[in-house]
VMD Tcl script that draws the C-alpha trace (Angstrom):
set ca {
  {-50.02 28.33 135.44}
  {-52.40 27.31 132.65}
  {-52.40 23.74 131.29}
  {-51.16 25.00 127.91}
  {-48.15 26.76 129.50}
  {-47.37 23.69 131.61}
  {-47.47 21.48 128.52}
  {-45.14 23.85 126.67}
  {-42.66 23.70 129.54}
  {-42.70 19.88 129.51}
  {-42.14 19.77 125.73}
  {-39.27 22.24 125.99}
  {-37.65 20.34 128.85}
  {-37.95 17.10 126.88}
  {-36.31 18.70 123.83}
  {-33.44 20.01 125.92}
  {-32.93 16.56 127.49}
  {-32.83 14.92 124.05}
  {-30.34 17.51 122.81}
  {-28.10 17.04 125.85}
  {-28.18 13.26 125.40}
  {-27.23 13.64 121.74}
  {-24.31 15.93 122.62}
  {-23.14 13.48 125.27}
  {-23.03 10.71 122.67}
  {-20.77 12.65 120.32}
  {-17.18 11.36 120.38}
  {-13.97 12.93 119.15}
  {-14.38 11.37 115.69}
  {-17.75 12.99 115.07}
  {-19.60 9.66 115.42}
  {-22.39 8.94 117.90}
  {-22.60 5.91 120.16}
  {-24.20 4.66 123.37}
  {-20.95 5.46 125.20}
  {-17.55 6.97 124.61}
  {-15.65 5.19 121.83}
  {-12.87 2.72 122.51}
  {-9.75 4.55 121.44}
  {-7.05 2.26 120.06}
  {-3.68 3.99 120.03}
  {-1.63 2.64 117.13}
  {2.09 3.39 116.71}
  {3.60 2.41 113.36}
  {6.95 2.76 111.62}
  {7.25 6.05 109.75}
  {8.28 4.32 106.52}
  {4.89 2.55 106.47}
  {2.93 5.77 106.96}
  {1.87 6.12 103.31}
  {0.38 2.62 103.47}
  {-1.14 2.73 106.94}
  {-2.56 6.24 107.37}
  {-5.18 6.17 104.57}
  {-6.43 2.82 105.92}
  {-6.71 4.16 109.48}
  {-8.76 7.10 108.17}
  {-11.00 4.73 106.19}
  {-11.55 2.47 109.21}
  {-12.62 5.44 111.34}
  {-15.00 6.71 108.64}
  {-16.70 3.35 108.36}
  {-17.61 3.28 112.09}
  {-16.75 -0.13 113.48}
  {-18.00 -1.42 116.82}
  {-16.93 -3.86 119.52}
  {-19.88 -4.75 121.69}
  {-21.95 -1.62 122.21}
  {-19.11 0.85 121.61}
  {-17.55 2.44 118.56}
  {-13.84 1.88 117.85}
  {-11.69 4.85 116.94}
  {-8.02 4.36 115.98}
  {-5.52 7.11 116.86}
  {-2.36 6.64 114.78}
  {1.16 7.94 115.28}
  {4.21 7.37 113.08}
  {7.53 6.92 114.89}
  {10.93 5.54 113.94}
  {11.07 1.98 115.22}
  {13.97 2.51 117.60}
  {12.45 5.71 118.97}
  {9.14 3.91 119.58}
  {10.87 1.00 121.34}
  {12.71 3.36 123.68}
  {9.55 5.34 124.49}
  {7.61 2.14 125.17}
  {10.35 0.78 127.42}
  {10.35 4.05 129.41}
  {6.55 4.09 129.64}
  {6.26 7.32 127.65}
  {3.92 5.90 124.98}
  {0.92 3.66 125.64}
  {-0.30 2.12 122.36}
  {-2.44 -0.99 122.19}
  {-1.11 -1.85 118.73}
  {2.46 -1.42 117.51}
  {3.98 -2.00 114.07}
  {7.75 -1.51 114.09}
  {9.56 -2.23 110.84}
  {11.05 -5.47 112.19}
  {10.45 -8.18 114.77}
  {13.90 -7.34 116.13}
  {12.39 -4.39 118.01}
  {9.85 -6.25 120.20}
  {12.72 -8.53 121.26}
  {14.66 -5.48 122.39}
  {11.53 -4.21 124.16}
  {11.32 -7.46 126.12}
  {14.88 -6.89 127.29}
  {14.59 -3.16 128.00}
  {11.17 -3.26 129.73}
  {12.03 -6.43 131.69}
  {8.60 -7.72 130.69}
  {7.01 -9.84 127.95}
  {4.63 -7.27 126.53}
  {4.86 -8.75 123.02}
  {3.42 -12.17 122.17}
  {5.91 -14.74 120.80}
  {4.60 -14.24 117.27}
  {2.41 -11.70 115.52}
  {1.03 -11.55 111.98}
  {2.85 -9.29 109.56}
  {1.43 -6.39 107.61}
  {3.97 -6.40 104.72}
  {7.57 -7.44 104.01}
  {10.77 -5.92 102.65}
  {14.19 -7.65 102.65}
  {17.33 -5.77 103.64}
  {19.91 -5.32 100.86}
  {23.39 -3.93 100.44}
  {22.69 -0.99 98.14}
  {25.74 -0.14 96.01}
  {26.19 2.22 93.08}
  {25.73 0.26 89.85}
  {29.21 0.70 88.37}
  {30.85 -0.19 91.67}
  {28.75 -3.32 92.09}
  {29.78 -4.39 88.60}
  {33.44 -3.79 89.47}
  {32.95 -6.09 92.44}
  {31.66 -8.85 90.13}
  {27.94 -8.52 90.82}
  {25.68 -10.17 89.68}
  {27.91 -12.85 88.13}
  {29.56 -13.68 91.44}
  {27.72 -13.96 94.75}
  {28.60 -11.08 97.08}
  {28.43 -11.50 100.82}
  {29.05 -9.57 104.00}
  {32.53 -11.05 104.19}
  {33.40 -9.47 100.83}
  {31.98 -6.09 101.87}
  {33.68 -6.12 105.26}
  {37.02 -7.19 103.79}
  {36.81 -4.39 101.22}
  {35.85 -1.83 103.89}
  {38.82 -2.72 106.09}
  {41.43 -3.25 103.35}
  {44.31 -0.78 103.18}
  {44.25 -1.17 99.38}
  {40.54 -0.37 99.06}
  {39.27 -0.73 95.51}
  {42.83 -1.33 94.36}
  {42.39 -4.93 95.51}
  {39.76 -5.28 92.77}
  {41.77 -3.55 90.05}
  {40.16 -0.12 90.49}
  {42.50 2.06 92.54}
  {40.83 5.12 90.97}
  {37.78 4.48 93.19}
  {39.92 5.00 96.31}
  {39.05 3.50 99.70}
  {35.71 1.73 100.03}
  {33.11 3.98 101.65}
  {30.62 1.93 103.65}
  {27.82 3.42 105.70}
  {24.91 2.28 107.79}
  {22.19 3.98 109.77}
  {22.14 4.38 113.53}
  {20.99 1.09 115.17}
  {19.49 2.93 118.12}
  {16.85 4.36 115.77}
  {16.86 2.58 112.43}
  {15.88 -0.99 111.55}
  {18.46 -1.09 108.77}
  {21.18 0.00 111.20}
  {20.19 -2.61 113.78}
  {20.05 -5.30 111.10}
  {23.48 -4.23 109.81}
  {25.32 -4.65 113.09}
  {23.65 -8.01 113.81}
  {24.64 -9.12 110.29}
  {28.26 -8.19 111.06}
  {28.30 -10.59 114.01}
  {26.69 -13.36 111.97}
  {29.24 -12.90 109.18}
  {32.19 -12.89 111.56}
  {31.03 -16.03 113.40}
  {30.04 -17.91 110.23}
  {26.48 -18.46 111.47}
  {22.97 -17.87 110.16}
  {21.19 -18.80 113.39}
  {21.86 -19.47 117.04}
  {24.02 -16.45 117.80}
  {24.97 -16.56 121.50}
  {26.26 -14.17 124.14}
  {29.55 -16.06 124.01}
  {29.77 -15.24 120.28}
  {29.11 -11.56 120.92}
  {31.71 -11.34 123.69}
  {34.47 -13.20 121.84}
  {37.57 -11.00 121.86}
  {38.46 -11.72 118.23}
  {34.92 -10.98 117.03}
  {34.71 -7.73 118.98}
  {38.10 -6.65 117.62}
  {36.89 -7.25 114.05}
  {33.65 -5.37 114.72}
  {35.64 -2.37 116.00}
  {37.79 -2.50 112.86}
  {34.69 -2.58 110.67}
  {33.01 0.29 112.50}
  {36.22 2.29 112.26}
  {35.93 1.94 108.47}
  {32.36 3.33 108.42}
  {32.38 6.76 106.79}
  {28.89 7.79 107.91}
  {26.10 6.88 110.24}
  {22.67 8.32 109.69}
  {19.30 8.85 111.31}
  {17.18 6.82 108.87}
  {17.61 5.05 105.54}
  {15.76 7.81 103.71}
  {17.94 10.51 105.30}
  {21.03 8.53 104.30}
  {19.96 8.01 100.68}
  {18.93 11.67 100.42}
  {22.58 12.53 101.09}
  {23.72 9.91 98.56}
  {21.43 11.51 95.98}
  {23.07 14.88 96.61}
  {26.72 13.82 96.81}
  {26.69 10.40 95.11}
  {29.88 8.33 95.42}
  {31.69 11.02 97.40}
  {29.23 10.42 100.24}
  {29.13 6.60 100.31}
  {29.72 3.64 98.01}
  {27.30 1.30 99.75}
  {24.73 1.29 102.53}
  {22.56 -1.43 104.07}
  {18.87 -0.48 103.60}
  {15.48 -2.00 102.90}
  {14.54 -2.89 99.38}
  {11.59 -0.48 99.59}
  {14.02 2.41 100.05}
  {16.17 1.17 97.18}
  {13.17 1.10 94.85}
  {12.05 4.57 95.85}
  {15.58 5.88 95.36}
  {15.95 4.37 91.90}
  {12.63 5.83 90.78}
  {14.37 9.22 90.92}
  {16.71 8.20 88.09}
  {19.47 6.98 90.35}
  {21.06 3.57 89.98}
  {21.79 1.51 93.05}
  {22.03 -2.27 92.82}
  {20.42 -4.22 95.64}
  {22.68 -7.10 96.72}
  {21.21 -9.86 98.86}
  {24.20 -10.95 100.99}
  {25.28 -14.51 100.24}
  {25.41 -15.41 103.96}
  {21.83 -14.28 104.48}
  {19.90 -11.14 105.32}
  {17.07 -9.92 107.49}
  {13.55 -9.11 106.33}
  {11.63 -6.14 107.64}
  {8.37 -7.93 108.50}
  {6.24 -5.13 110.02}
  {4.57 -7.17 112.79}
  {1.13 -6.14 114.00}
  {1.70 -6.47 117.74}
  {-1.26 -6.23 120.10}
  {0.62 -5.42 123.28}
  {0.07 -7.28 126.54}
  {1.08 -4.23 128.53}
  {-0.49 -3.01 131.79}
  {-2.23 -0.10 130.04}
  {-4.12 -2.31 127.54}
  {-7.38 -3.46 129.15}
  {-9.56 -6.30 127.89}
  {-11.95 -4.11 125.90}
  {-9.11 -2.14 124.24}
  {-7.34 -5.38 123.37}
  {-10.51 -6.71 121.70}
  {-10.83 -3.48 119.71}
  {-7.15 -3.64 118.67}
  {-7.58 -7.24 117.50}
  {-10.67 -6.23 115.50}
  {-8.79 -3.39 113.81}
  {-5.83 -5.69 113.11}
  {-8.12 -8.21 111.34}
  {-9.69 -5.42 109.31}
  {-6.31 -3.91 108.41}
  {-4.81 -7.19 107.20}
  {-7.88 -7.84 105.11}
  {-7.59 -4.49 103.36}
  {-3.88 -4.57 102.44}
  {-3.89 -6.19 99.01}
  {-0.88 -7.28 96.98}
  {-1.50 -4.36 94.65}
  {-1.66 -1.83 97.49}
  {1.50 -3.26 99.07}
  {3.36 -3.10 95.74}
  {2.20 0.48 95.19}
  {4.04 1.35 98.41}
  {7.13 -0.72 97.37}
  {6.34 -3.58 99.80}
  {5.54 -7.24 99.29}
  {2.55 -9.04 100.76}
  {4.52 -12.29 101.09}
  {7.74 -13.10 102.93}
  {10.56 -13.74 100.40}
  {11.47 -17.42 100.05}
  {14.30 -17.46 97.49}
  {16.98 -15.70 99.52}
  {18.87 -16.99 102.58}
  {17.60 -15.44 105.79}
  {19.22 -14.79 109.16}
  {17.51 -15.75 112.40}
  {16.68 -12.92 114.82}
  {18.77 -13.30 117.98}
  {17.28 -13.69 121.44}
  {16.54 -10.48 123.39}
  {19.67 -10.67 125.56}
  {21.95 -11.29 122.56}
  {20.34 -8.51 120.56}
  {20.73 -6.06 123.46}
  {24.40 -7.07 123.89}
  {25.06 -6.37 120.19}
  {23.38 -2.96 120.40}
  {25.21 -2.02 123.59}
  {28.50 -3.24 122.12}
  {28.01 -0.97 119.11}
  {27.65 2.03 121.38}
  {31.14 1.30 122.70}
  {32.72 0.14 119.43}
  {31.34 2.59 116.88}
  {33.59 5.09 115.17}
  {34.32 7.99 117.57}
  {33.89 11.65 116.68}
  {35.44 15.08 117.05}
  {32.53 17.50 117.57}
  {32.61 21.24 118.17}
  {29.31 22.68 119.40}
  {28.69 26.27 118.30}
  {26.00 28.11 120.25}
  {24.64 31.52 119.34}
  {24.40 33.18 122.77}
  {23.62 36.69 121.53}
  {20.92 38.85 123.13}
  {18.29 37.78 120.59}
  {18.41 34.28 122.11}
  {16.67 35.61 125.24}
  {13.36 35.79 123.35}
  {10.73 33.28 124.56}
  {13.27 31.39 126.63}
  {15.15 30.21 123.55}
  {18.54 29.80 125.17}
  {17.15 27.99 128.22}
  {15.43 25.42 126.00}
  {18.54 25.10 123.84}
  {20.63 24.33 126.92}
  {18.33 21.42 127.79}
  {18.71 20.08 124.25}
  {22.49 20.47 124.31}
  {22.81 18.58 127.60}
  {20.64 15.78 126.21}
  {22.87 15.66 123.11}
  {25.98 15.31 125.27}
  {24.44 12.35 127.11}
  {23.89 10.53 123.81}
  {27.54 10.74 122.72}
  {29.98 7.87 123.05}
  {32.47 7.89 125.94}
  {35.19 8.09 123.26}
  {33.80 11.20 121.51}
  {35.76 14.43 121.91}
  {33.65 17.56 122.18}
  {34.30 21.32 122.43}
  {32.21 24.46 122.83}
  {32.42 27.75 120.91}
  {30.04 30.65 121.62}
  {29.15 33.94 119.95}
  {27.59 36.65 122.07}
  {29.51 39.61 123.39}
  {32.51 37.99 121.69}
  {33.51 34.78 119.94}
  {34.95 32.50 122.61}
  {36.03 28.90 123.14}
  {35.06 28.07 126.72}
  {36.08 24.43 126.19}
  {38.57 23.32 123.49}
  {38.74 19.82 122.06}
  {40.44 17.52 124.52}
  {40.27 14.10 126.17}
  {36.61 12.97 126.47}
  {36.83 12.31 130.21}
  {37.62 16.00 130.80}
  {36.07 17.87 127.88}
  {32.53 16.46 128.03}
  {31.90 17.37 131.70}
  {33.51 20.77 131.06}
  {31.21 21.42 128.08}
  {28.17 20.46 130.20}
  {29.21 22.91 132.92}
  {29.78 25.70 130.39}
  {26.44 25.07 128.70}
  {24.62 25.43 132.03}
  {26.32 28.81 132.57}
  {25.39 30.28 129.15}
  {23.32 33.49 129.14}
  {22.18 35.82 126.33}
  {24.61 38.69 125.87}
  {25.95 40.83 123.02}
  {25.31 41.01 119.31}
  {28.17 39.12 117.65}
  {27.12 37.21 114.49}
  {27.55 33.44 114.59}
  {29.57 32.99 111.36}
  {33.03 33.86 112.77}
  {32.32 31.35 115.56}
  {31.57 28.65 112.98}
  {34.81 29.49 111.15}
  {36.76 29.16 114.41}
  {35.14 25.78 115.14}
  {35.82 24.57 111.61}
  {39.48 25.51 111.85}
  {39.81 23.73 115.22}
  {38.57 20.42 113.82}
  {40.48 20.69 110.55}
  {43.74 21.32 112.36}
  {43.55 17.81 113.84}
  {43.81 16.07 110.44}
  {42.11 13.14 112.17}
  {40.93 10.49 109.70}
  {40.20 8.01 112.50}
  {37.14 9.94 113.66}
  {33.95 11.49 112.30}
  {34.64 15.23 112.18}
  {31.79 17.69 112.63}
  {30.63 21.13 113.75}
  {27.12 21.40 115.21}
  {25.66 24.93 115.09}
  {22.58 26.44 116.72}
  {21.56 30.01 115.84}
  {18.44 32.12 115.39}
  {20.09 33.88 112.45}
  {19.65 37.32 113.99}
  {22.27 40.05 113.57}
  {24.53 40.94 110.70}
  {25.98 38.65 108.03}
  {29.53 39.61 109.00}
  {31.84 36.70 108.32}
  {29.34 34.72 106.23}
  {31.00 35.16 102.83}
  {34.45 34.37 104.23}
  {33.05 31.22 105.85}
  {31.50 30.07 102.58}
  {34.80 30.57 100.77}
  {36.59 28.63 103.50}
  {34.22 25.67 103.19}
  {34.39 25.68 99.39}
  {38.19 25.78 99.43}
  {38.44 22.52 101.38}
  {38.34 19.41 99.13}
  {35.72 16.83 100.11}
  {37.95 14.01 101.30}
  {36.28 11.23 103.25}
  {37.83 10.85 106.66}
  {39.09 14.43 107.00}
  {36.21 16.50 105.63}
  {34.40 18.40 108.39}
  {30.61 18.40 108.10}
  {28.47 21.17 109.50}
  {25.12 20.26 111.06}
  {23.19 23.51 111.44}
  {20.01 24.30 113.35}
  {17.93 27.34 112.43}
  {16.37 28.11 115.80}
  {12.99 29.79 116.24}
  {9.92 30.46 114.09}
  {11.31 33.79 112.90}
  {14.82 32.50 112.20}
  {16.39 33.09 108.81}
  {17.79 29.69 107.98}
  {18.91 30.21 104.37}
  {22.54 30.99 105.25}
  {22.76 28.14 107.78}
  {21.28 25.72 105.27}
  {23.81 26.71 102.62}
  {26.70 26.17 105.02}
  {25.42 22.68 105.88}
  {24.89 21.77 102.22}
  {28.32 22.98 101.09}
  {30.03 20.96 103.83}
  {28.06 17.75 103.07}
  {26.32 18.10 106.41}
  {22.63 18.49 107.18}
  {20.29 21.36 108.00}
  {17.53 21.28 110.63}
  {14.83 23.73 111.67}
  {13.80 23.81 115.31}
  {12.39 25.83 118.16}
  {12.18 25.76 121.95}
  {9.38 23.17 121.88}
  {11.24 20.57 119.81}
  {14.94 21.38 120.14}
  {15.51 18.28 122.28}
  {14.17 16.12 119.40}
  {16.33 18.01 116.88}
  {19.50 17.32 118.85}
  {18.38 13.70 119.11}
  {18.24 13.50 115.32}
  {21.71 15.06 115.01}
  {23.12 12.59 117.55}
  {22.08 9.77 115.20}
  {24.86 10.84 112.81}
  {27.54 9.99 115.38}
}
mol new
graphics top color blue
foreach p $ca { graphics top sphere $p radius 0.5 }
foreach p [lrange $ca 0 end-1] q [lrange $ca 1 end] { graphics top cylinder $p $q radius 0.2 }
display resetview
C-alpha cells in the first residue's frame, strides 16, 4: 500500500466517523445536541389547545437547553376528566399537566392514592364558570336587575309549574343541562355547586354534608330534572346552536365558551351565581410521579417558566381567557379530594337514568378487517359505563332484524345484552334502517319522561337503502318534546362507510353523529356514554 493510498483511507475513515457522529446527534425534532434531548411530555386541556400548541411549537423551534441537553416538548390535548382517569390508571406519563381546573389534581390524588400533584401550582390563564341562559329567558327571570343564584335555577328546574311560576307558562318546563362530570370541568363544577347551594356553604364542604339524606334526595330531584348531559361544553353548545331553546334553556359552562358561542350571532347571557362559582384556573402542574426523573422535572420547570412568560394579556384575551383571576365575583372553595370523589361517585348513582336501545349492523359486510370484533369490544365497554339504573336493549340487522334482548329491568337486561353482544357474528345482508325503526318504536312506546330516551346505532352503511325514507318520515312525524323525544346517536363505522344517511337520522332526532373505525370505536362509544 502506498503512502498516498494509506492517507486517503485515513481521511475517508475520518469523514465517515464525523458523519456517523453527526447522525447520532440528530434528535426527533431535527436539532443536534451532545446527547438525546430531554423529552417533556405535556398533557393539556383540549379547550386550551389554540393557546398552547403554537407556543409549544415556538419553544421547540427556539432550541432550549437544560445542562448539556436540548429540551423538546411533546404535547397532547385531552379532556380534563379523560386525562385524570388515564393518569390514575398509569396509561399516560406526562411530566407537565394542565387540566382546566384545580379540581382534577385533587381527584387524581384520591384515585391514584398518591400525592403526585404539589399543593399549589401557578396558573396559565383563567375563566369563571357561568350559568349560560338564552337572553330573553334570563330577562324573564329578572336578570340582570335581580341577582340570580343556584337556588333560583334549581327551584325553577324542579318546579311543577316551570316558567309559569315566573309568569311565562308559554316557555313550558325549565330545561337545564350540564356536561358529564366524569369528563368535563363544567360538569364537575356544576355538581359540586349543587351541593354547595343545597348546604348553604361556600367553603368547607364535608363528607357529612355530601352524605346527608336530605341533600342527596334534593340532588336526585335536580338530576332528574336535567334534560341533557353532554360530553363537553362545546359539544353541548353546538347542539344549542342547532336546536336553540328546544334543546336547553340553560347550561353551566365556562365564560370562554360563552364568548365563543356569542361570536356566532347567538345570544346567551352569562350569569355569575349569587352564591358563588368556580374558576377554571388551568394549573401548570409539574407532576411528582414515579416516571418523572430529576432531569425531566428540571426541563418541565424550565418550559413552564418560559410558557408563563410568553402568555400575554393580549394573547390570553385573543383566546377568550383572562390572565388574572377574577376578584369581583364570589368564589367557591374546591373541596378536599375525598369530598370531591364522593360527589362524583354520588352523581353516578343519582344522575337521570336512561332507556337505551343498541342497534348493531351485523350484516356480512361487518366481517371486513375485523370490524364486528372491534365493535363488540366497544359495545361491552359502553355497557360498563352505564348507570346501574339504566335500561338497555339490543336490536340487530343481519340475516334478519331481531331483538335478542328487549328493554327490561337493568339487573337482567344489561348482562343479557353483554352475552348477546359476545355471540354476534356477521351474517346476511339486511339493511340497518328497519332495525333503527324497530328500536325507535320500542323506546317511544314507553312514554317515559322520567328517563333519557335514546337509540345508539352502529353501521358501516353497506347494503340497500330499504327502509330509510320511511324511517325519516317516522322521525319527522314525532314532535320534539323534551322528556319523551327519542334521540338517535349514530356511528358511521369504517373508512369506506357512507355516513350521510346516518348523520341525517341523528340530526333530525336531535341526537349526534359520530364517525369511527375498528381502531377508535372504543373511544367513540366512550364519547356517546358521556350523554347518559
